[in-house]
N, C-alpha and C positions, 0 to 999 in steps of 0.2 A: 428374324433373330434377333437383330440387333432392337427392333422395335420393342420386342421382350423383355430384352434387360433393362431397356432404359425403364419399361411400366418398373419393373420390379424395383428399380431403383427410388423409382417415387413413391410405389407403397412404403419400402423400409422404412423411408426419410417423414413420408406422411407420420409412421407407427412412432416411428421416435418425435415427432413435436408433440404425440396424445401423448406417449407417457412420463416425458417432460413437465407436460404442462399438470399432472396428477399433483397433487397437493401429497405432503408428507408431514409432521412432525417428527422431532428426534431430542431426547435428552442427553445427547453424544453417549447412551451406549446403546442405545436402540437402532435398528437398521432404518434406514432412510427409504424412501422410493427408489425401484432401482434408474438410475440414468445412461446412458450410454451413445457412445459417438460414432459415427461409423469412419473409416479410413478406406480410398479404395488403390491398390498397387495390384496391376495388369489384369484389372480387372475380376480381383479378387476381394470380397467384401470382406473385413476385420470388424469384429465387435469389441470395443474395449471398456468395462463398467468405470465408471468415472468415480461412484461412491464407494467407499471402504471403512467400515468402523473401526475404529483401534479397539472396539470392546472384543473380549473372549468370550466371545455368542456364534450366532450362523454366520455371522460376516466380520471378516479381519483377519490378524496374523495372530498366531499363539506360540510362545514360546518355553522350552520345557529343557531342563538338566537331565542328565542320567544318572546324577546321585544329587543331594543337600550338601555333602561336605567331600574335603579328602585331606587325606596326613598325611602326604607322603612328597617330599621334594622332587618335581620332575613330572608330578602326575596330573594327568589329564581329566578335563572333564566336556561331556559332549552336549553340544548344544542341538536343539532341533526345532525348527522354526513351521510353523503348517498354517499355508494361505488359502482360505477356505471363503466361499461368498454362498448363502443361502445353502449353505452345507455341501456345496460341491468343490472342489479342486482348482485351483486357481495356480497352472503350471505357466512354466516359462520366464515366469517375471523374479528378476535380480532380489536378493534380500540380503540386505547388507547387518553386518552384524558390528555392533563397538562393545566396549566396558565404558557403563558411566563409572564408575570410581571402586575401586582407588585407580583414577589416571599415570600413575607414576611406576607400574607393576605392586605386586609381584606378578599377578596373573597378565598373561597377555597371547590374545587371539593368534592362533597359527600361523605361518606365513602362506597367501594365497588361499585363505578360508573366511578372510573378511565381507566377501560379499559370491554369493551363491545363488545359482541359479534355482529355482522350485522346479521338481521334477514334475512327473505325468501325476502323483497324488497331491501336489500341490507343497510338498516337504522337500525343505532344505538345513542339511547339518553343516552344522562348523564345530572345531576343537580349538578348547584353551588350555596351553600350558600353563603350571602353577608357579615355575620357577622353583628357588628358594625362597623362605620364607619363614622367618623365627617366631611370628608372635599369630596370634587367632586374628584373620580379617576376614570381614563380608564382601562380597564381589560383588556388584551390579551390573549386569546384564541387559542389552537391547538389540534388537533384531527390527529393520524398518524395512518397507518394501513401497514402492511406490507404482500404481494403477491407474493410468490416465491423471488424471488432475489431482487426487488425492494421496495422501499417505498414512499408512498404517502403522502403529509401531506396538509392540509388546514387551514387554520388562519382566527379570526372574532374577533370581540372588542364590549364591551358595557362599559356601561359608569352606575357609582354608583352616583348618586346626591344627594347630599347635599344642602341644604337651603331651602327649602321647610318645610312647616307645621307651626306652629302657638306654641309661649307660650303662657300659660293661667294663672292667678293669678287664686289661688283658695283660699278653705277651706281646713282646715285639714283634710278630708276625699276624699279630690282631687276633688271635684266640686265646680264651680264656685260659691263665697259668694250670696244668694240671687238671684240667674240666672241674675246677674253681672259679666263680668269677668276684670272690668278695675277699677274699685270702692273699697277702701277701706270702711271701716267703719267710720263715722265722729266720734269726738273725741269733748267733749267740758266738760268745768268744770266751776262753776260760783261761789266759796266760797273759793275760795284761799286768803292767807294773803302773802301779798310780803314782811311783815316787819320778816317772818318766813319761809316762803319759794320764794328765789326769784328766782327758776326756777325749773319748773316740765318739768323731760322726760318723753314720750309715747313711752312706749316701743310696738315693733310692729313686729309679725311673718307675712311672707310673703310667704305661699307655694305658687308652684309654680309648672306646669307639661308642657314637651315640648313635641310633637305628628309630625310626619311625615302628608305629606297630605292625608296619608290613613288613620290616625287617630292611629298610632301605637306608643307606647312611644319610644322617641329616648333616649338612655342610650349614658354615660360616654360623653356628653358635656357639655364643659364649657357653662356659660350664667353667662354675667358680668347685673348688677345693680349700676346705676349711678342718681344724680340728677339733672332731665330734666328740670325744670324750679322751683321757687318757689314763691307765691305769698303773700305777707304779708301788714298788715298795716304802720308795723315797720319793715325792713328788718333786722334791730339786732334784733328781738324780738324772732327768730327762727335760729334752727341752726341741720343741718343732721348726725346723726353719723350712721357708718354701723359695730360698735364696735367688732367685731373680726378682728384680723392681719391677714396674713398681706393687708395692701389695696396696690393695684399697683399705681393708682392714686389717687389724691384728687378728696373724695365724690364716690366714687365707690368699687366694691370689686368685685370676682369673683365665684361661685360656682359649682361645675360640678352636672351633673344630677345621679341621682341613677341607680339602675336596673328597678323599674318603672319608669323610666323618670321624677324623680320629684326631688325637692330641697325644702331649705327653708333659706328667707332673714330673717337674723336680724338687724334691725334696730332700732335707737330711734332718735325721734323728739323733742329736744329739744325748748322748748319756757319758754321766758324770761316773770316773771309776772308784767302786768301792776300796774300803780300807783292805789289807792284806790280808788275804786269805775268806775276804766275804763275799757272797751274792748278791748281785741285783736282779732284779727284772720289771719289767715295763712292756703294756701294751698301749697302741695306740688307734683308734677309731676314725676314720678320715670322714669326709661326707661330701659328697659331691650333686652340686644342681644345679637345673639350667633358669635362666630367665625368663620361662615362659608365665603366661597366668595363672597356668598351674603346675606348678613346676613338678618335673621328670626329677627324682633323688636314687641314690644309689650309697651305698656302704661299703667301704673297704678299711678291712684294719693288718697289724702284725704286731708280731710280738718279738722281745728283745730282751735278750740275757745277756750277762759278762760276769765272770770270776776274776778277781785278782791273783794276779802270779805269788804265791809263796815263794820266799828265798830259798835260795837252793839247801839244802840236806848237808850240814859239815860232818863227814865222818868224825866218830870220836878217837881222839889221837890216842896212840899205838901205846900201851904201858912200856 
């Protein structure tokens, strides 16, 4: 029995020499002639193929994503690497996944999935978490596998897309006020005495929420509010102030969304009190925008009216 085993190993060695001596050419994408080495462990002979092409073809490794882009914070991309040789799966080999660019985020391979062993079908699956991102970004990922003395790599790309979604003005609970998301509560006053109160400031909190196209909150997104238009019976009767410095440009300011994708603008609409017995009315439309390459824009408007207080009526003197 021992003699037969020795003869078998000798024949296997001879076959290995004859195959390694067979010539073959490669242009970097075609498969070269098969080469293998043998190792002996407890009288079990293991064949390890040494030559793996990096091309996506009959031999090598391929890498694919489950979708070309995502537009949600904390979203995931699934990576699938497949190792094959001459159309046959290569199992049991570790596949290493890396992000080639950008290297400082916002995409990151999930913990524990940077190296995954190929299954019986030669498939290794990993995941990338998108994190929070503010601008559209291309991400390049790579899968690497080593078999014997050779290394095969495959790369692919996907895109983190920003610019989708909505800006919604809300109430303090984060819901659209009265089912509307584009109108502030109207303001009206009818008892102002211009000799005592020449100007009235209408202080307004304007909560808002920013979501992506899937309805998930967008975190850390700068939103700029500006005055889009003012309509008034007298343009000198109204002024809009954003109260909190710094103001980067006249009539606008910027707030960054919090961990819930929300923020609050603090504004003051200043009305000049009309003359006694007179009426004034104004409307203001605000514009909110993101800083995305394709900005998300929303508008919210409010109406304001005020009537000056008439002097009290003096009853006629008794005869």
